[in-house]
N, C-alpha and C positions, 0 to 999 in steps of 0.2 A: 348905714345910709335911715336914712329918718324916712315917712311915708311921704317925705314932701320935693327931696330930691329929685333928681330927674337920672334918669339910667341911660347910657351911652353903649355898654358893652360890648364888644363882638363876641369873645369866645372865655368860660370860664375854665382854666388854666386846672383847677380844682378837682375838677370829675377826668380822671381814667380813660381811655377807651380800646381797655381791656373786653376784650367776648367774653360771653359769661360761660360758666362752668362746665355747661352740655354743649358747648364746642358752635353755639349758633352765634357769628359775628352782624349775621345783618338785619335788621328789622322789616317787617313785613307795611305798608301802608295801607289803609284803605278810606278813601273821601269819600264823607256820607254827602249827599245831595239829599234837598225837599223840596219847597216846590217855587225852584228856582234863584229864592234870594240869600237865605243861609238859616242861622241855625238859633237865631237868636229871633221873638217875636219885631223887632220893629227894625229887619234890616228890612224889606220891602219899603220903607221909609228914606232909607242912607243915601248922600247926601251920592248922586251920580248912578244909584240903581236904577234900573228899569223897572218900572212899574208894572210893565206887561211881560214879564220874564214867565211868570206864572205855565203861559201857554208859546210861548215864545221859543221855538227849539233851538236857535242861533245862539240863543242863548246858553243853554245845557252844552250846546257843541262847544261853544265857548271856553267852559269852563272846565270838561270832559280832556279838551286840548291840550290847555292849562296845567292840568293833574299830567296826562301824559307826558306833555314836555319833563315833567319834577319826576321819568318817571315809577311812580308812584302806582302801588301795582292793581289795582281794582275802583271802580265805584261802587258804591251801597246807595241803595232806593229803599225806604224803609215804607211799609205801605198798608194801613189799616181802610178795610172797604166801607169807609163813613165818612159826614162830612162832622169833623169832632172839635171846632171853634164856631165861634160868632164872628161871619163874614164880615158884620158891620165899622169895627178895627181892625180885624185880623185877619194877615196870609193866610190860606192852607196850609195845614202838617203835611198833604202828599203830592206829587205829581197827581197832573192829570189821568193817569196809567201811566206806571212805573214800567212797564213791558213794552212800552207804547213808545216811551221816550227814548229808553236805553237801543233799541232796534233805530230811532235815527240818530241815537248817536253813532253805532255800534258803522253804519256808512260812513264815518269822518273820524272814524279813529280809526288804529290801525293795530295796538298793542295791549291797552288797558282791558284789563276784566270789567264784568257789567256782570252786574249780584244783584241780584231785586228779592221782595217781599211776597208769598203767594203765600194765604192760609190752606190750610190742615185740615180746618174745620169746615169751609163753606164753600169747597172745590172738587170737583171729581180726578180720581188719577189721571181718565186718558185727554181731560181739556190741562193741565197741569203738564204730563210729560210732551203734548204736544208746542205748547207753544214755546217750554224751557226750549226744546231742539230744533227748534225753527230759530230761534235767537240765538244760537248758539253756533246751527250750520251757516245764519246771514252774518258773521259776526267772526267766523273762522276758528271756532274752539276759542271765544270768551268770557262765555255765560255759566253764569250760577245760580243757584235758587237758594234763599233762605226758605227753608221750610220751618215755619210756629204755628204754635194753633194760639186763635182768637179767643180771646173774653169778655170784647166789648160787645153790650148788653143792645147794642143802637147798632154796629155794624150785624149779629145776628139778625136781628130783623129785616136789616136789607134782603135776606135770601129770606126769608117768610121763619126764622129759626126759632128757640132759643139757645142760650149758649149753655151746653153737654158738662156736664160733675168732667172733673178737672182730669181725673184716672184714664174716662171714656176718650177726650180728646186726647190724651197720647197713646191711647190703645191705637186709633183713629190715625190720629198721623203714622203712629208705625207702618202699619197696613199700610198705609198711602203712596210714601214712600219709595216703598218696597218693590208697589205695582208701577209707580212711574220708574224706579229704576230698571223695570223685569218689562219696560214699555219700549222706555230705551234700549233695549239691547236685541230688540223684537226684530231689526235692520240689523243682520250680522255683516260683519267691518265687509270681507265684500261681496256683499248681495249685489251690489251693483255696477253690474258688468254692463251698460253703455255697449252693445256691440251691434253697430251699424249695420255693416255688411251682413252679418247672421239675425236681423235684427230679432235681437234680443235684449231686453233693456235693463231689467234685471231677472235673476235666478230665485222665483218663489219659492226651491225648495229652501231658500234661506230667510226668508219673511215670512214668520209662523208665528199665532196668534198665543196669548198668554194662560190663557185663561185660569186668571187669579178669581179666586173670590174669600173672603174673608169676614168678620161679623159686621164691619163697616162698612168693607166698598167690595167693590169688585168692577172690573175690564179685562176682554178679551182680548184690545187688541187684532194687527202687530199693527204697530206707528208707524204711517206712511212713509217717515224717513228718514235718510241715510247717516250713518257718522259724522262728525265733524272732525277737523284736525285733534281737538283734543275726547275721540270717544263720543262723552257724553258731557251733560255739563257739572257745576260741583256743587256738592252740597254745604249746605252752610245752616249756623241755627245759634239760634239767641233765648231759648227760654228759660226758664230759671225752672229754683227748686232741683227735688231729684231727677222728677220725671225729665225733666230738660235737659240735666247732662247724663242721664243713662242713652236719650235720643241722640243729644251728638257724639258722645260717644260712641256708640253705633255706625252713624249713618255722615258725619259732618267732618268736613276738610280745613273750615273755618267758623271761630266759633267768635260772635257779637257778646262780651261782659260790660257791667257797668260798676265795677270797683273802684270805691273811692279813695281809697288806702295802697300804698304798694304791699302790705303783708295780708289787703283782701285778694289784689289781683296772685300774689304769690300762693295763695291758701287753693284759688281757684281754676290757676292751672295749676296746681298741683291731683286737685281733684280730678279735675277733667283728664290728666294725664292716666291717673291710676284705673279710672273707670273703662279707658281707650284700650290700656291691657287687659282689661278686665274681660271685652268685646270681643278679645285672640286679635288687636289692632295694636302695630305701632305707634309711641304716644307721639313720635314725631313727628307723626300723618294729620295729627289734627293741631291746625293754630289759632289761640286765642288772640283776638283783637280788644282789648282796651279801647273804650270809648273817653274820646280827648275834647278839650275846647278852645284851642289858641285864638289869643287876641293877638297880632302882630302889631308890633309900632316902632316908629323909632328911641324911644324912649320908655318907661315904665308910666309915667303922668302921662305919657301921651292915650295908651294903652287903655288907662285906664276910663280917660276925656272919652274916650271914642265908645267904650262900655256905657257912657252916661250917658251919650247922646241915644244910643241902642232904648235904657232902659226910660227913655221918655216917653215912650210906648206903653210899659207895662203901669199896674199899680201900683204904686213904691209904699203905699199906705199899706198898701195889705201883706207885700214883704216885708217891709217893715215887722209889724206884729210877727210873722212867721218867721223874721229872723228871731226874733224876743224867744218865741216857744223854743228855739233849737237850742238857746244857751240860756233859758230858765230865768228870763226877765220881762217883767210886762212894759214894752217900749212905746214909744211913742211917736206920728209920723213928724210932730215937731221937732223931734231931737236931727231929724235926716240929714243936717248937713253940723251936727257935731259928733266930736266923738264919742265913747259912751266915759261916763263920770271913774275914777278913781273907786267908788264906793262900787257900781255898776261891777266895776271888773270884778271888785273881791268878792262881790254874791255873784257873779255869772257859771253856771255848770252846765258844761256838754252832754247834750240827750243821748243818751247811751244806743238807743233806738235807732240815729241816727248817728250815718258814718261823715255826713260832713259836719256838723256840730262842732266836733274838733279845730278844725279846718278853719269854720268860721270865728271862733272863739280866739284862737292865735291870730288872726286879722287883725283882729277889735284890736286885742293888747297891744300891736305896732302903733296906735291913736288915729287911724283914719275916720274919719267918717262916716256915719252909718251909711249914707250915699254912696261913699268908697267901698265899702266893706261888701256892698250889692253888690256893686261895678267889679270885686276879683271873682264874683260868679259863685259868694259862696254857698247862694243855695242852686244852684240848676246842675242840671241830671247826672252831668260829664265834673269828673275836674275840670278847673279852668286854669289857666295861665294866660295873664294879660301883662305884656312886658315883651320884648326885644326881641328879637330875632335866637340873642343865643340862653335869656328866660328860656322860651317853650324849648328848645334843643335843650338842657340841662335837665327837665322836669324828665322829657322824654327819655335819655339817655339813661338814670340815676330807675325811673321803672327797666327800663329792658334789661342794662344788665344786672340789676337785683331778681329774676326773672317773674315779674309779676307779670309780663305779656309776652305775644311771641311779634306782638308788634301793637298800632294805632289805629283806629276809625276815628278818624277827625270831623268834627263837625265844628266848618271855619263859621265865623261869624257871622260876615257879610261876605256872599260869594264874589261880590264884582270888582272888587277889588283885593279880600282877602286871601283868594286860592291865587292869585300872581304874588302876592307877601311871602306867605308861607313856600311856595315852590322854589321861586327868586332869593329866598332868606335862606329859610330855616334847613329848605336839601342840602343845599352848601354847605352849611355846614354840621350837618348829620353825614355826608359823604367824606367832610378833609376829618371827621373822628372816629369815622372807618366802621362807619353804623349801619351807612345805607348804601345798599349799592349805585353803580354809577350809570348801569344803564339793564335794558332787560336781558335776562338770559337766556330766551325763550320767546315763544308769540302767543303760548296761550296760557290761562286759566290758570290749567295743572302747572304749565313752568311755573309762574312766579310763586305758587306758595311748596312745592316741590311735593306735590299730592300724585302720587300712584299712578298708574293706567289703570282706567279700572272702564269695563262697557259692559251693560246689562247687570245685575245683582253681585254685591261683591260676594264668591263665596266661601269665604270668611264666617258670613254671617250667617249661613243655611242654617246651622241650627238654632238660630231664634229668630224664624221665619214663623212669621202671622198668619203669612198670608198662604193659603194652598193650593196647589193646581188641580 
């Protein structure tokens, strides 16, 4: 097929639906939500989008309910506590306050998991423990905490602080997670007796301080919140490098990752599983979610046109220059609507330091104009598939069956119609191929992830504790 031919495929018969070697046949799906518009910078200006979505909780609830209709396991809100864009022309990257938005969503949904980021670098354990366990109780056991460190100097300034050295950040993160989990377990499972006749609200012998103190944080407790239906929130992690890997291996049930190739995903997942084993955990307890940016349309041409419209909000001249740097060429914005010449293709070399560059050159070799090469998402922060529902499902199946991930964290281009397109067109294909469940198997986030029961600190990690009583 040439770049300019339309595609109306439904399913690709070339890909088998055999389960992976580890016996896991059902992928996990997470829907990323940002400021209410979509993953692409121009999503707030998309036809039909509500420009007020940033503060409109009804919009967030509608997106969450659509994801729940598609049996997607969880929603994820990233967060960095700083205004990091020029609002003159761009919408914010993050929700007004993810915990409050998720609380609003919790009251209007029943099964879908609710996960958000909160920094271990600039938050204290008691506040984190109280906020996330409150969300867990309000949602009947569907809350998760993405426990990450913060490296943004502007965010640090909002707390009157500076960014600490990387090793110190991760030492503090380890202590914070332990203290938070101890606080979550400070109200024992059967402490709430609510004995009306005996005039006894709770058994105070089962609600005890934790009295934990480390090098970086301390907390007395107890936390005045009983267990939820899943006991306590699930921990997620999204840090990179060796420090992030080890932190995830000790505590996380879900890990967000950014591989650009199947090989990168396989390597990351294998390293994560080995690290979990070293920490004394079953590696199957830790699920890796690969970031993925689908744009679904009836044809590939229509999907590219959709992304081209979204690209009108960004500086394409700058992107063309960046694309040139990725493939070793000096490119001019004047060539935006032309393909690379034969001479340019012969001279182009992918940058070995940029994992996206090989894909960018591959798309350029197909004969697309530079505008369309960019519309393929070759410089986006996750792999992009612009095409039919079958194109999107094919990509997901290849990665999943190759063991490159346990599931996907979906960054939909435009929420107002893109979430429905994914749920109504891609999900049924995945279900028919035997890759995705047809209904929720339980009611809590732990149920959805197959995460083991836990209340308080994980006793298997007692030997690695950095926080002492």
